[in-house]
ZAKOLKE-291928 format. One record per atom (N, C-alpha, C): residue number from 1; x, y, z; residue in one letter; atom name. Coordinates in Angstrom, 1 decimal. Example, Ala and Ser with C-alpha at 12.3 -4.5 7.8 and 13.67 -1.06 7.14 Angstrom:
BEGIN
(1; (13.2; -5.7; 7.8); A; N) (1; (12.3; -4.5; 7.8); A; CA) (1; (13.2; -3.3; 7.8); A; C) (2; (12.8; -2.2; 7.1); S; N) (2; (13.7; -1.1; 7.1); S; CA) (2; (12.9; 0.0; 7.9); S; C) 
END
This chain:
BEGIN
(1; (0.9; -1.1; 0.1); M; N) (1; (0.1; 0.2; 0.1); M; CA) (1; (0.5; 1.6; -0.2); M; C) (2; (0.4; 2.4; -0.7); Y; N) (2; (0.8; 3.6; -1.1); Y; CA) (2; (0.8; 4.3; -0.2); Y; C) (3; (1.3; 5.2; 0.5); K; N) (3; (0.9; 6.5; 0.9); K; CA) (3; (1.1; 7.4; 0.2); K; C) (4; (-0.1; 8.4; 0.1); I; N) (4; (-0.4; 9.3; -0.5); I; CA) (4; (-0.4; 11.0; -0.1); I; C) (5; (0.9; 11.6; -0.3); T; N) (5; (0.9; 12.9; 0.1); T; CA) (5; (0.5; 14.0; -1.4); T; C) (6; (0.3; 15.2; -0.6); Y; N) (6; (0.3; 16.3; -1.3); Y; CA) (6; (1.2; 17.8; -1.4); Y; C) (7; (1.7; 18.2; -2.4); F; N) (7; (2.2; 19.3; -2.6); F; CA) (7; (1.0; 20.1; -1.6); F; C) (8; (1.5; 21.3; -1.1); P; N) (8; (0.8; 22.2; -0.4); P; CA) (8; (-0.4; 22.9; -1.1); P; C) (9; (-0.2; 23.4; -2.7); E; N) (9; (-1.2; 24.2; -3.1); E; CA) (9; (-2.1; 23.4; -3.5); E; C) (10; (-1.9; 21.9; -3.7); V; N) (10; (-2.7; 21.0; -4.9); V; CA) (10; (-4.0; 21.0; -3.6); V; C) (11; (-4.1; 21.9; -2.9); I; N) (11; (-5.6; 21.7; -1.9); I; CA) (11; (-6.5; 23.4; -3.0); I; C) (12; (-5.8; 24.0; -3.6); E; N) (12; (-6.3; 24.9; -4.4); E; CA) (12; (-6.2; 24.3; -5.7); E; C) (13; (-5.8; 23.2; -6.0); D; N) (13; (-6.0; 22.8; -7.4); D; CA) (13; (-7.2; 22.4; -7.0); D; C) (14; (-7.5; 21.1; -6.2); F; N) (14; (-8.4; 20.8; -5.8); F; CA) (14; (-10.3; 21.4; -5.5); F; C) (15; (-9.8; 22.9; -5.0); E; N) (15; (-11.1; 23.9; -4.8); E; CA) (15; (-11.4; 24.5; -6.6); E; C) (16; (-10.3; 24.3; -7.0); S; N) (16; (-10.7; 25.5; -8.5); S; CA) (16; (-11.2; 24.4; -9.8); S; C) (17; (-11.3; 23.1; -9.4); I; N) (17; (-11.8; 21.9; -10.4); I; CA) (17; (-13.2; 22.1; -10.4); I; C) (18; (-14.2; 21.7; -11.2); P; N) (18; (-15.3; 21.5; -11.1); P; CA) (18; (-15.7; 19.6; -10.2); P; C) (19; (-16.7; 19.9; -9.7); N; N) (19; (-16.9; 18.7; -8.5); N; CA) (19; (-17.0; 17.3; -9.1); N; C) (20; (-17.5; 17.4; -10.4); D; N) (20; (-17.5; 15.9; -11.0); D; CA) (20; (-15.8; 15.5; -11.4); D; C) (21; (-15.4; 16.2; -11.7); V; N) (21; (-13.4; 16.4; -12.2); V; CA) (21; (-13.2; 15.8; -10.8); V; C) (22; (-13.3; 17.2; -9.3); L; N) (22; (-13.0; 16.1; -8.1); L; CA) (22; (-13.4; 14.6; -7.7); L; C) (23; (-14.4; 14.7; -8.3); D; N) (23; (-14.9; 12.7; -7.9); D; CA) (23; (-13.8; 11.8; -8.4); D; C) (24; (-14.0; 12.3; -9.9); E; N) (24; (-12.8; 11.3; -10.5); E; CA) (24; (-11.5; 11.2; -10.2); E; C) (25; (-10.7; 12.6; -9.9); A; N) (25; (-9.9; 12.8; -9.0); A; CA) (25; (-10.1; 11.9; -8.0); A; C) (26; (-10.6; 12.0; -7.3); R; N) (26; (-11.0; 11.3; -5.8); R; CA) (26; (-10.8; 9.4; -6.1); R; C) (27; (-11.7; 9.0; -7.2); K; N) (27; (-11.2; 7.9; -7.6); K; CA) (27; (-10.3; 7.3; -7.8); K; C) (28; (-9.2; 7.9; -8.5); Y; N) (28; (-8.0; 8.0; -8.9); Y; CA) (28; (-6.7; 7.6; -8.0); Y; C) (29; (-6.8; 8.7; -7.2); I; N) (29; (-6.0; 8.6; -5.9); I; CA) (29; (-6.3; 7.6; -4.5); I; C) (30; (-7.5; 7.0; -4.9); K; N) (30; (-7.3; 5.8; -4.1); K; CA) (30; (-7.2; 4.6; -4.9); K; C) (31; (-7.0; 4.5; -5.8); K; N) (31; (-6.0; 3.9; -6.8); K; CA) (31; (-4.8; 3.6; -6.7); K; C) (32; (-4.0; 5.4; -6.6); L; N) (32; (-2.8; 5.1; -6.4); L; CA) (32; (-2.5; 4.4; -5.0); L; C) (33; (-3.3; 4.1; -3.8); K; N) (33; (-2.3; 3.8; -2.6); K; CA) (33; (-2.6; 2.2; -3.2); K; C) (34; (-3.0; 1.7; -4.2); A; N) (34; (-2.9; 0.3; -4.5); A; CA) (34; (-1.6; 0.2; -5.4); A; C) (35; (-1.8; 0.8; -6.6); N; N) (35; (-0.7; 0.3; -7.8); N; CA) (35; (-0.5; 2.3; -8.5); N; C) (36; (0.2; 2.6; -8.0); P; N) (36; (0.4; 4.0; -9.0); P; CA) (36; (0.9; 3.9; -10.5); P; C) (37; (1.2; 2.7; -10.9); Y; N) (37; (1.9; 2.5; -12.0); Y; CA) (37; (1.1; 1.8; -12.4); Y; C) (38; (-0.2; 1.2; -12.6); S; N) (38; (-1.2; 0.6; -12.8); S; CA) (38; (-1.8; 1.8; -14.0); S; C) (39; (-2.4; 3.2; -13.2); C; N) (39; (-2.8; 4.3; -13.6); C; CA) (39; (-2.5; 5.2; -14.2); C; C) (40; (-1.1; 5.1; -14.1); S; N) (40; (-0.4; 6.4; -14.9); S; CA) (40; (1.0; 6.5; -15.9); S; C) (41; (0.9; 7.3; -16.5); L; N) (41; (2.2; 6.9; -17.5); L; CA) (41; (3.1; 8.0; -16.9); L; C) (42; (4.3; 8.1; -17.3); P; N) (42; (5.4; 8.8; -17.2); P; CA) (42; (5.6; 10.1; -18.3); P; C) (43; (6.2; 10.8; -17.2); L; N) (43; (6.3; 12.5; -17.9); L; CA) (43; (7.4; 12.3; -18.8); L; C) (44; (7.8; 13.2; -19.0); Y; N) (44; (9.7; 13.0; -19.8); Y; CA) (44; (10.1; 15.0; -19.6); Y; C) (45; (11.2; 14.7; -20.3); G; N) (45; (11.6; 16.7; -19.9); G; CA) (45; (12.1; 17.0; -18.4); G; C) (46; (11.6; 18.2; -18.0); N; N) (46; (11.7; 18.6; -16.9); N; CA) (46; (10.8; 17.7; -15.8); N; C) (47; (10.5; 17.1; -16.8); L; N) (47; (9.2; 16.8; -15.4); L; CA) (47; (9.4; 15.1; -15.4); L; C) (48; (10.4; 14.3; -15.9); S; N) (48; (10.8; 13.1; -16.3); S; CA) (48; (10.8; 12.0; -14.7); S; C) (49; (10.7; 12.8; -13.6); T; N) (49; (10.5; 12.4; -12.5); T; CA) (49; (9.1; 11.5; -12.0); T; C) (50; (8.1; 12.5; -12.6); C; N) (50; (7.1; 12.5; -12.8); C; CA) (50; (5.6; 11.7; -13.5); C; C) (51; (4.9; 11.2; -13.1); R; N) (51; (4.1; 10.6; -13.8); R; CA) (51; (2.4; 11.0; -14.2); R; C) (52; (1.5; 11.2; -15.1); K; N) (52; (0.3; 11.4; -15.3); K; CA) (52; (-0.5; 10.9; -15.3); K; C) (53; (-2.1; 11.4; -15.0); I; N) (53; (-3.2; 10.9; -14.8); I; CA) (53; (-3.7; 11.2; -15.7); I; C) (54; (-4.9; 10.7; -16.7); Y; N) (54; (-6.1; 12.0; -17.3); Y; CA) (54; (-6.8; 11.4; -16.7); Y; C) (55; (-7.8; 12.7; -16.4); I; N) (55; (-9.0; 12.5; -15.6); I; CA) (55; (-10.2; 13.7; -16.9); I; C) (56; (-11.1; 13.4; -16.4); A; N) (56; (-12.3; 14.5; -17.3); A; CA) (56; (-11.9; 14.2; -19.3); A; C) (57; (-11.8; 13.2; -19.3); K; N) (57; (-12.0; 12.9; -20.5); K; CA) (57; (-10.6; 13.3; -21.9); K; C) (58; (-9.9; 13.4; -20.3); A; N) (58; (-8.2; 13.6; -20.8); A; CA) (58; (-8.2; 15.2; -21.1); A; C) (59; (-9.1; 15.6; -20.1); T; N) (59; (-9.2; 17.2; -20.5); T; CA) (59; (-8.1; 18.2; -19.6); T; C) (60; (-8.2; 16.9; -18.1); Y; N) (60; (-7.4; 17.5; -16.8); Y; CA) (60; (-6.3; 16.0; -16.7); Y; C) (61; (-5.6; 16.4; -15.6); R; N) (61; (-4.0; 15.7; -15.0); R; CA) (61; (-3.8; 15.7; -13.9); R; C) (62; (-3.5; 14.9; -13.6); I; N) (62; (-3.0; 14.8; -12.1); I; CA) (62; (-1.6; 14.2; -12.3); I; C) (63; (-0.5; 15.2; -11.7); V; N) (63; (0.6; 14.5; -11.8); V; CA) (63; (1.1; 14.4; -10.9); V; C) (64; (2.2; 13.5; -10.6); I; N) (64; (2.6; 12.8; -9.7); I; CA) (64; (3.6; 12.1; -9.3); I; C) (65; (4.5; 11.9; -8.1); Q; N) (65; (5.9; 11.5; -8.2); Q; CA) (65; (6.1; 10.5; -7.1); Q; C) (66; (6.5; 9.8; -7.7); I; N) (66; (6.1; 8.1; -6.6); I; CA) (66; (7.5; 8.9; -6.1); I; C) (67; (7.7; 9.0; -5.0); E; N) (67; (9.2; 9.6; -3.8); E; CA) (67; (10.2; 8.5; -3.6); E; C) (68; (9.9; 7.5; -3.2); N; N) (68; (10.8; 6.4; -2.7); N; CA) (68; (10.0; 4.8; -2.6); N; C) (69; (10.4; 4.2; -4.2); N; N) (69; (9.4; 2.7; -4.1); N; CA) (69; (9.3; 2.0; -2.9); N; C) (70; (10.7; 2.4; -2.2); I; N) (70; (10.9; 1.2; -0.9); I; CA) (70; (9.8; 1.5; 0.2); I; C) (71; (9.7; 3.1; 0.5); A; N) (71; (8.6; 3.4; 1.4); A; CA) (71; (7.9; 3.3; 1.1); A; C) (72; (7.1; 3.9; -0.2); K; N) (72; (6.1; 3.3; -1.1); K; CA) (72; (5.2; 4.7; -0.9); K; C) (73; (5.7; 5.8; -1.6); I; N) (73; (4.8; 7.1; -0.9); I; CA) (73; (5.0; 7.7; -2.6); I; C) (74; (3.6; 8.0; -2.8); V; N) (74; (2.9; 9.1; -4.0); V; CA) (74; (2.9; 10.8; -3.4); V; C) (75; (3.0; 11.2; -4.5); E; N) (75; (3.4; 12.6; -3.7); E; CA) (75; (2.4; 13.5; -4.6); E; C) (76; (1.2; 13.9; -4.8); I; N) (76; (0.7; 14.2; -5.6); I; CA) (76; (1.0; 15.8; -5.8); I; C) (77; (1.5; 16.4; -7.1); V; N) (77; (2.1; 17.7; -7.1); V; CA) (77; (1.3; 18.5; -8.1); V; C) (78; (0.1; 18.6; -8.8); A; N) (78; (-1.0; 19.3; -9.4); A; CA) (78; (-1.8; 18.4; -10.0); A; C) (79; (-2.7; 19.3; -10.0); V; N) (79; (-3.9; 19.3; -10.9); V; CA) (79; (-4.6; 20.1; -11.5); V; C) (80; (-4.5; 19.7; -12.9); G; N) (80; (-5.3; 20.8; -13.2); G; CA) (80; (-5.5; 20.2; -14.7); G; C) (81; (-6.1; 21.7; -15.6); K; N) (81; (-6.1; 21.1; -17.0); K; CA) (81; (-4.4; 21.0; -18.1); K; C) (82; (-5.4; 20.3; -18.8); R; N) (82; (-4.1; 20.2; -20.0); R; CA) (82; (-3.8; 21.5; -21.2); R; C) (83; (-4.7; 21.7; -20.7); E; N) (83; (-4.8; 22.6; -21.6); E; CA) (83; (-3.7; 23.6; -21.8); E; C) (84; (-3.0; 23.9; -23.2); N; N) (84; (-1.9; 25.2; -23.0); N; CA) (84; (-0.7; 24.1; -21.9); N; C) (85; (-1.0; 23.0; -21.6); K; N) (85; (-0.1; 22.1; -21.0); K; CA) (85; (-0.1; 23.3; -19.2); K; C) (86; (-0.8; 23.8; -19.1); E; N) (86; (-0.8; 24.9; -17.7); E; CA) (86; (-0.4; 23.5; -17.0); E; C) (87; (-1.0; 22.5; -16.3); V; N) (87; (-0.9; 21.5; -15.6); V; CA) (87; (0.5; 21.7; -15.0); V; C) (88; (1.4; 20.9; -16.4); Y; N) (88; (2.5; 21.0; -16.4); Y; CA) (88; (3.8; 22.1; -15.8); Y; C) (89; (3.0; 23.4; -16.6); S; N) (89; (4.4; 24.1; -16.1); S; CA) (89; (4.1; 24.7; -14.6); S; C) (90; (3.1; 24.3; -13.9); E; N) (90; (2.7; 24.8; -12.7); E; CA) (90; (3.5; 23.6; -11.9); E; C) (91; (3.2; 22.0; -12.3); A; N) (91; (4.1; 20.7; -11.3); A; CA) (91; (5.5; 21.4; -11.6); A; C) (92; (6.0; 21.6; -12.7); S; N) (92; (7.2; 21.6; -12.9); S; CA) (92; (7.7; 23.5; -11.6); S; C) (93; (7.0; 24.0; -12.2); S; N) (93; (7.5; 25.7; -10.8); S; CA) (93; (7.2; 24.8; -9.3); S; C) (94; (6.7; 24.1; -9.1); R; N) (94; (6.2; 23.2; -7.7); R; CA) (94; (7.7; 22.4; -7.2); R; C) (95; (8.4; 22.1; -8.6); I; N) (95; (9.0; 20.8; -7.8); I; CA) (95; (10.2; 21.6; -7.7); I; C) (96; (10.5; 22.6; -8.8); N; N) (96; (11.6; 23.2; -8.5); N; CA) (96; (12.0; 24.6; -7.4); N; C) (97; (10.5; 24.4; -7.1); K; N) (97; (10.8; 25.6; -5.6); K; CA) (97; (11.0; 24.7; -4.3); K; C) (98; (11.2; 23.2; -4.0); K; N) (98; (11.1; 22.4; -3.2); K; CA) (98; (12.4; 22.3; -3.3); K; C) 
END
């Protein structure tokens, strides 16, 4: 079982998305606890340490990092629209601040 942690800004991400998208995000977060690799795909470039999950008919993304496969920690980095790659820019910014 994986432990789920969040970047502090993810709370604001959740507050800014529609309720139906939030409900779908919650379902995926539960899946992450069992096996984050089964429901996510790798990212590349400056987010190569991250993985993505498509939600809301692929219009939104959840960006995660699997911090330590031994300790089994999944950190949710960002949740937001895929449009104009804004969620990826936000995720990259948050990781660089860390």
